[in-house]
ZAMARGU-4260 file (C-alpha; in steps of 0.2 Angstrom, whole numbers, plus 5000, padded with zeros to 4 digits):
<rodrens>
0) 5699/5479/5487 | 5698/5499/5484 | 5684/5508/5477 | 5693/5511/5461 | 5697/5493/5459
5) 5678/5487/5464 | 5672/5500/5448 | 5684/5490/5437 | 5678/5474/5443 | 5660/5478/5439
10) 5665/5485/5421 | 5674/5468/5418 | 5658/5458/5423 | 5646/5469/5414 | 5657/5468/5398
15) 5660/5450/5399 | 5642/5447/5401 | 5637/5457/5387 | 5650/5450/5375 | 5645/5432/5380
20) 5626/5438/5377 | 5631/5445/5359 | 5641/5429/5355 | 5625/5419/5357 | 5612/5430/5353
25) 5603/5425/5337 | 5597/5443/5333 | 5614/5450/5330 | 5618/5450/5311 | 5634/5441/5304
30) 5642/5458/5299 | 5637/5476/5296 | 5636/5491/5306 | 5621/5485/5319 | 5634/5470/5323
35) 5648/5484/5326 | 5636/5495/5335 | 5631/5480/5347 | 5650/5476/5350 | 5655/5495/5353
40) 5644/5492/5369 | 5655/5481/5379 | 5671/5488/5370 | 5669/5506/5376 | 5662/5499/5393
45) 5679/5490/5396 | 5690/5501/5386 | 5685/5519/5385 | 5698/5523/5400 | 5713/5514/5389
50) 5708/5525/5373 | 5708/5541/5384 | 5725/5537/5391 | 5732/5532/5373 | 5725/5549/5366
55) 5732/5560/5380 | 5749/5550/5379 | 5749/5556/5360 | 5744/5574/5364 | 5759/5574/5377
60) 5771/5566/5365 | 5772/5551/5376 | 5765/5538/5362 | 5774/5523/5364 | 5766/5515/5380
65) 5755/5501/5384 | 5739/5511/5382 | 5745/5516/5364 | 5748/5497/5359 | 5732/5492/5366
70) 5721/5504/5358 | 5730/5502/5341 | 5728/5482/5342 | 5710/5483/5347 | 5704/5497/5337
75) 5713/5487/5322 | 5705/5472/5325 | 5686/5481/5326 | 5691/5489/5309 | 5695/5471/5302
80) 5678/5465/5308 | 5686/5455/5323 | 5673/5463/5334 | 5673/5449/5347 | 5693/5447/5348
85) 5694/5466/5350 | 5683/5466/5365 | 5691/5450/5372 | 5709/5458/5370 | 5704/5473/5381
90) 5694/5463/5392 | 5708/5452/5397 | 5720/5467/5398 | 5709/5475/5411 | 5708/5458/5420
95) 5728/5459/5421 | 5728/5476/5425 | 5714/5473/5439 | 5726/5457/5446 | 5742/5469/5445
100) 5733/5484/5454 | 5727/5471/5468 | 5745/5464/5470 | 5754/5481/5470 | 5741/5488/5483
105) 5744/5473/5493 | 5762/5475/5493 | 5760/5494/5497 | 5749/5490/5511 | 5760/5478/5519
110) 5775/5489/5518 | 5763/5504/5525 | 5758/5493/5539 | 5776/5488/5543 | 5781/5505/5544
115) 5766/5512/5553 | 5776/5521/5566 | 5772/5539/5564 | 5765/5546/5579 | 5749/5556/5579
120) 5752/5566/5594 | 5762/5569/5609 | 5756/5572/5626 | 5761/5590/5635 | 5757/5593/5653
125) 5746/5611/5655 | 5739/5616/5670 | 5739/5599/5678 | 5731/5591/5662 | 5738/5582/5647
130) 5735/5591/5630 | 5737/5582/5614 | 5748/5592/5602 | 5755/5589/5584 | 5773/5581/5587
135) 5779/5595/5575 | 5775/5608/5588 | 5785/5601/5602 | 5802/5610/5606 | 5820/5602/5610
140) 5819/5603/5629 | 5801/5601/5632 | 5794/5587/5643 | 5781/5574/5636 | 5771/5562/5644
145) 5770/5544/5637 | 5756/5533/5644 | 5755/5514/5643 | 5750/5509/5626 | 5755/5524/5617
150) 5769/5525/5603 | 5784/5537/5607 | 5782/5552/5597 | 5799/5560/5597 | 5818/5555/5603
155) 5822/5560/5621 | 5829/5554/5639 | 5818/5547/5651 | 5816/5559/5667 | 5804/5548/5677
160) 5796/5531/5676 | 5800/5514/5670 | 5793/5504/5657 | 5796/5489/5644 | 5797/5498/5627
165) 5792/5486/5611 | 5804/5491/5597 | 5798/5478/5585 | 5792/5491/5572 | 5810/5498/5572
170) 5821/5484/5575 | 5811/5468/5570 | 5814/5461/5588 | 5799/5456/5598 | 5808/5455/5615
175) 5803/5472/5623 | 5818/5482/5630 | 5818/5489/5649 | 5821/5507/5651 | 5821/5519/5665
180) 5828/5537/5671 | 5844/5543/5661 | 5840/5530/5647 | 5839/5536/5628 | 5820/5533/5621
185) 5818/5534/5602 | 5802/5538/5592 | 5792/5525/5584 | 5793/5512/5598 | 5778/5507/5609
190) 5777/5511/5629 | 5769/5495/5635 | 5769/5496/5653 | 5774/5513/5664 | 5770/5530/5664
195) 5786/5538/5657 | 5791/5558/5658 | 5803/5561/5643 | 5813/5576/5639 | 5814/5579/5620
200) 5832/5579/5613 | 5827/5582/5594 | 5813/5591/5585 | 5802/5578/5575 | 5809/5582/5558
205) 5826/5575/5564 | 5818/5561/5575 | 5822/5543/5572 | 5805/5539/5566 | 5805/5554/5553
210) 5823/5548/5546 | 5815/5530/5544 | 5799/5535/5535 | 5809/5547/5523 | 5822/5532/5519
215) 5808/5520/5516 | 5796/5533/5505 | 5812/5539/5495 | 5821/5522/5492 | 5812/5521/5476
220) 5822/5536/5469 | 5837/5527/5470 | 5835/5515/5456 | 5845/5498/5453 | 5854/5494/5437
225) 5839/5481/5433 | 5827/5495/5435 | 5837/5507/5425 | 5840/5494/5411 | 5822/5491/5411
230) 5817/5509/5408 | 5830/5510/5394 | 5825/5495/5386 | 5806/5501/5385 | 5811/5517/5378
235) 5820/5509/5363 | 5809/5493/5363 | 5792/5501/5362 | 5796/5511/5345 | 5804/5497/5338
240) 5791/5484/5339 | 5778/5497/5333 | 5789/5499/5318 | 5791/5482/5316 | 5771/5479/5317
245) 5770/5492/5303 | 5782/5483/5292 | 5773/5466/5295 | 5758/5474/5291 | 5762/5483/5275
250) 5778/5474/5267 | 5773/5456/5265 | 5756/5461/5256 | 5767/5468/5243 | 5773/5451/5238
255) 5760/5439/5245 | 5744/5449/5245 | 5731/5445/5259 | 5733/5462/5267 | 5719/5460/5280
260) 5728/5444/5285 | 5746/5453/5288 | 5737/5466/5296 | 5728/5455/5309 | 5745/5447/5312
265) 5753/5464/5315 | 5740/5467/5329 | 5743/5452/5337 | 5761/5456/5336 | 5758/5473/5345
270) 5747/5465/5359 | 5761/5452/5363 | 5775/5465/5362 | 5767/5476/5376 | 5782/5477/5389
275) 5772/5481/5404 | 5776/5465/5414 | 5794/5471/5415 | 5790/5489/5418 | 5778/5484/5433
280) 5787/5469/5440 | 5805/5474/5442 | 5802/5490/5452 | 5789/5481/5462 | 5802/5467/5466
285) 5815/5480/5473 | 5800/5488/5482 | 5795/5472/5489 | 5813/5468/5495 | 5817/5485/5503
290) 5800/5483/5513 | 5804/5465/5518 | 5821/5470/5525 | 5812/5485/5533 | 5801/5472/5542
295) 5817/5465/5550 | 5824/5482/5555 | 5836/5483/5541 | 5833/5500/5532 | 5839/5500/5513
300) 5840/5518/5506 | 5837/5513/5488 | 5835/5497/5475 | 5852/5501/5469 | 5861/5497/5486
305) 5851/5481/5488 | 5856/5476/5472 | 5875/5480/5476 | 5873/5470/5493 | 5869/5455/5483
310) 5887/5457/5474 | 5896/5459/5490 | 5912/5447/5492 | 5921/5458/5505 | 5914/5465/5522
315) 5926/5477/5531 | 5920/5479/5550 | 5925/5492/5563 | 5928/5483/5580 | 5920/5494/5594
320) 5902/5494/5594 | 5900/5485/5578 | 5908/5468/5582 | 5909/5470/5600 | 5896/5478/5612
325) 5904/5493/5615 | 5902/5491/5634 | 5919/5493/5641 | 5923/5490/5659 | 5939/5494/5668
330) 5948/5477/5671 | 5965/5483/5677 | 5973/5499/5684 | 5993/5500/5685 | 5997/5517/5694
335) 6016/5522/5692 | 6025/5525/5708 | 6018/5539/5718 | 6001/5539/5710 | 5986/5530/5717
340) 5973/5519/5707 | 5960/5531/5712 | 5970/5547/5707 | 5974/5538/5691 | 5956/5535/5686
345) 5950/5552/5692 | 5963/5561/5680 | 5958/5550/5666 | 5940/5551/5669 | 5940/5571/5671
350) 5951/5571/5655 | 5938/5561/5645 | 5923/5570/5653 | 5917/5578/5637 | 5919/5563/5627
355) 5903/5551/5621 | 5915/5536/5617 | 5912/5521/5627 | 5929/5520/5633 | 5926/5538/5642
360) 5910/5532/5650 | 5919/5516/5657 | 5932/5528/5664 | 5919/5538/5672 | 5909/5524/5680
365) 5925/5517/5686 | 5930/5532/5695 | 5916/5529/5707 | 5911/5547/5710 | 5901/5561/5704
370) 5914/5569/5693 | 5912/5589/5690 | 5917/5591/5672 | 5920/5610/5677 | 5937/5604/5684
375) 5943/5600/5666 | 5948/5615/5655 | 5956/5616/5638 | 5950/5598/5633 | 5957/5594/5614
380) 5953/5577/5607 | 5966/5570/5595 | 5959/5559/5582 | 5965/5542/5584 | 5976/5545/5599
385) 5967/5552/5614 | 5962/5568/5623 | 5973/5581/5632 | 5965/5593/5646 | 5970/5605/5661
390) 5963/5596/5676 | 5964/5607/5690 | 5978/5616/5683 | 5988/5601/5679 | 5991/5596/5661
395) 5984/5577/5658 | 5984/5567/5644 | 5975/5551/5641 | 5974/5539/5626 | 5985/5527/5617
400) 6003/5522/5616 | 6004/5534/5600 | 5998/5549/5611 | 6013/5546/5623 | 6025/5544/5609
405) 6018/5560/5602 | 6019/5570/5618 | 6037/5561/5621 | 6032/5553/5637 | 6042/5537/5643
410) 6028/5524/5646 | 6027/5505/5652 | 6019/5496/5639 | 6003/5486/5643 | 6004/5470/5632
415) 5989/5462/5639 | 5972/5460/5628 | 5960/5473/5630 | 5961/5492/5627 | 5974/5501/5637
420) 5973/5519/5641 | 5990/5527/5645 | 5990/5542/5657 | 6003/5557/5658 | 6001/5570/5671
425) 6012/5585/5669 | 6022/5577/5657 | 6025/5561/5666 | 6019/5544/5665 | 6007/5542/5678
430) 6000/5523/5674 | 5989/5514/5663 | 5972/5508/5663 | 5966/5491/5654 | 5948/5491/5647
435) 5940/5475/5641 | 5925/5474/5628 | 5916/5458/5624 | 5911/5452/5607 | 5891/5454/5602
440) 5882/5438/5607 | 5878/5436/5588 | 5895/5442/5580 | 5902/5424/5578 | 5887/5417/5570
445) 5887/5433/5559 | 5905/5430/5553 | 5900/5411/5550 | 5885/5415/5540 | 5894/5428/5529
450) 5909/5415/5527 | 5896/5402/5523 | 5890/5414/5508 | 5907/5417/5501 | 5911/5433/5509
455) 5929/5438/5515 | 5929/5446/5531 | 5941/5461/5537 | 5942/5470/5554 | 5949/5488/5554
460) 5951/5495/5572 | 5961/5510/5581 | 5963/5498/5596 | 5979/5490/5601 | 5985/5475/5592
465) 5983/5463/5606 | 5966/5467/5609 | 5961/5468/5590 | 5968/5451/5588 | 5960/5442/5603
470) 5944/5447/5595 | 5947/5444/5578 | 5954/5426/5582 | 5939/5422/5594 | 5927/5427/5579
475) 5935/5420/5565 | 5940/5436/5555 | 5950/5433/5540 | 5961/5449/5539 | 5964/5461/5555
480) 5972/5478/5555 | 5973/5487/5571 | 5980/5504/5578 | 5973/5514/5563 | 5970/5531/5562
485) 5953/5537/5552 | 5963/5540/5537 | 5971/5524/5539 | 5955/5515/5538 | 5951/5525/5522
490) 5969/5519/5515 | 5965/5501/5519 | 5948/5501/5511 | 5955/5510/5495 | 5968/5496/5496
495) 5954/5483/5496 | 5944/5490/5483 | 5959/5490/5472 | 5962/5471/5474 | 5943/5466/5474
500) 5934/5458/5458 | 5928/5473/5447 | 5912/5463/5447 | 5909/5462/5465 | 5907/5475/5479
505) 5915/5480/5496 | 5905/5484/5510 | 5911/5493/5526 | 5900/5491/5543 | 5902/5504/5557
510) 5895/5515/5570 | 5906/5530/5575 | 5907/5546/5569 | 5925/5543/5563 | 5918/5530/5552
515) 5908/5541/5541 | 5922/5544/5529 | 5924/5526/5526 | 5907/5521/5525 | 5905/5534/5510
520) 5921/5528/5502 | 5915/5509/5502 | 5904/5501/5489 | 5890/5500/5502 | 5891/5508/5519
525) 5882/5498/5533 | 5878/5508/5548 | 5873/5502/5566 | 5857/5512/5569 | 5855/5511/5588
530) 5871/5515/5595 | 5878/5523/5579 | 5882/5541/5577 | 5871/5553/5567 | 5885/5555/5555
535) 5887/5537/5552 | 5869/5534/5549 | 5869/5549/5537 | 5884/5542/5527 | 5878/5524/5526
540) 5867/5517/5513 | 5860/5503/5524 | 5856/5504/5543 | 5853/5491/5555 | 5840/5497/5568
545) 5846/5485/5582 | 5864/5485/5580 | 5863/5466/5577 | 5880/5460/5565 | 5869/5445/5561
550) 5857/5454/5552 | 5870/5458/5538 | 5870/5440/5531 | 5850/5441/5532 | 5852/5458/5522
555) 5861/5448/5510 | 5850/5434/5508 | 5836/5446/5505 | 5845/5456/5492 | 5850/5440/5483
560) 5833/5432/5483 | 5826/5449/5476 | 5840/5449/5463 | 5834/5431/5458 | 5817/5435/5456
565) 5821/5451/5445 | 5832/5440/5433 | 5818/5427/5433 | 5805/5439/5427 | 5817/5446/5414
570) 5821/5430/5407 | 5803/5422/5408 | 5794/5439/5401 | 5807/5441/5387 | 5807/5422/5383
575) 5789/5420/5381 | 5788/5436/5371 | 5800/5432/5359 | 5792/5415/5355 | 5776/5421/5354
580) 5782/5436/5342 | 5789/5425/5332 | 5774/5413/5331 | 5762/5428/5329 | 5772/5435/5314
585) 5772/5417/5307 | 5753/5417/5309 | 5755/5402/5322 | 5749/5413/5336 | 5732/5422/5338
590) 5725/5433/5349 | 5722/5422/5363 | 5741/5418/5363 | 5743/5436/5362 | 5733/5440/5378
595) 5743/5426/5387 | 5759/5433/5382 | 5753/5450/5388 | 5741/5449/5402 | 5747/5431/5407
600) 5765/5436/5409 | 5762/5452/5417 | 5751/5443/5431 | 5762/5429/5434 | 5779/5441/5435
605) 5769/5453/5447 | 5764/5438/5459 | 5782/5433/5457 | 5787/5449/5462 | 5778/5450/5477
610) 5787/5435/5484 | 5802/5448/5489 | 5790/5454/5504 | 5790/5436/5512 | 5810/5435/5509
615) 5814/5443/5526 | 5801/5432/5536 | 5807/5416/5528 | 5826/5419/5531 | 5823/5425/5548
</rodrens>
């Protein structure tokens, strides 16, 4: 409990004790100024801050809020001589506010602890000693030292040392990841064993940890439709109930008399109508859902995306690096007459030497020798086709069948499953290289779980039809489209968007730089955060930090539970308030019912909203 919350608790206890003393004290007169003065003590003790906020709201033109409603209702009760009820309403309201403050604070604290990944310092070697500096002061290319037990402060590549890295704060996975020289390392994870020397690849402002913190901290700026509905609802609702209370206070007495009775009912009506249960609990529900998802390594960039994910009925997948491991290995070389397998691999690997694509990496590894990329000149990457280059003065082309057709090269088709790279040297076919990729261990489970949730799955890939069909059949994909250029993927997504139910949403899952246009075009873009390109992560609305496709169904479960809780709170709060408003106007509900309709409903709604924080833990 914070210092501010403790002060409020002390005020509640003192005010309650003072009110109880006045209720049973024989020296307090039945009426008059002395009785009013006595009850003003506990009233002002517990309600001075509410009265001050109400006055400040009026001065700033923000009249119709819960502080105004509570001030009018309790001051009116005091004027009517209902001193004890005026104090009780303010007292119970403050108790409710304390519960709400505690619940919200606990939620924020839980999320803060989950996302407590910001490094405090980085170690730089100076004069043979380690000096701690602010991560912002470290430049790209500097070498930092990470000792066992320390958090990795910046993204980089390991130069020396081996260690097990705890990535649970980023991915939600408890199993440490082994890393050694040449491996990339991202900020936010913890070095658990060996001493590491790491060369920095990105400044702190562009590091993984900075991007994660920025996403979580700013997610509340992107409101869901339910949040926008509540904001608009409160904007019209509060003035409406104030006008309704005024009419209730002054119109019936013109015909039925008993002015004080109708004013009392109007004040009860005001207390009941306070909309704080909705205004507080709905944003808290989405905030909790986003925080719970972050614990599982799922970063959601806003409540609107969490809400949209719950309504997803179609998910479109990229193949390589999304459903498959993206770890390619050369499984077969078929050189043309006059070309050896070794020369074929060397030509292909040198032509692809500047590419970061997994296929290019597999070619370089299969070449089996330390390639000197300076042998390759005038490298040109043709999107969706392959690359062309000058290798030691010879024109080399390496890519798919479309590249051969584009260059007018007669080639021998390879129809076996896998990705086939066709190679041409000096305009003549030099052979083909077959590369195989395996589905991720959790890919089949991910598709099964999505289908059980009523989601249709589609795979779009630039890979050959044979390789795409083999993977699609193995995983149980509903619809497969292969040999697509980046623009073709956008066209396919446009087609699927035009065919879907207008009330549902379509999500696209990808990891490559060529997926960025499709991620932006889909209703929801989901990017792989570990292997994914910066462009894909930037364009996406949701990021999976550990590249596990099974986390998609978990994210959908979290979003649907979050939306259920939001709807529960809306129906419960409006239903109870509507009933109590009718009873209050009819004189069948007094201040006690009003207190429950306001404070009780608010506390229950807030407590229900905090369940979203535990959604990820229960679903995992």
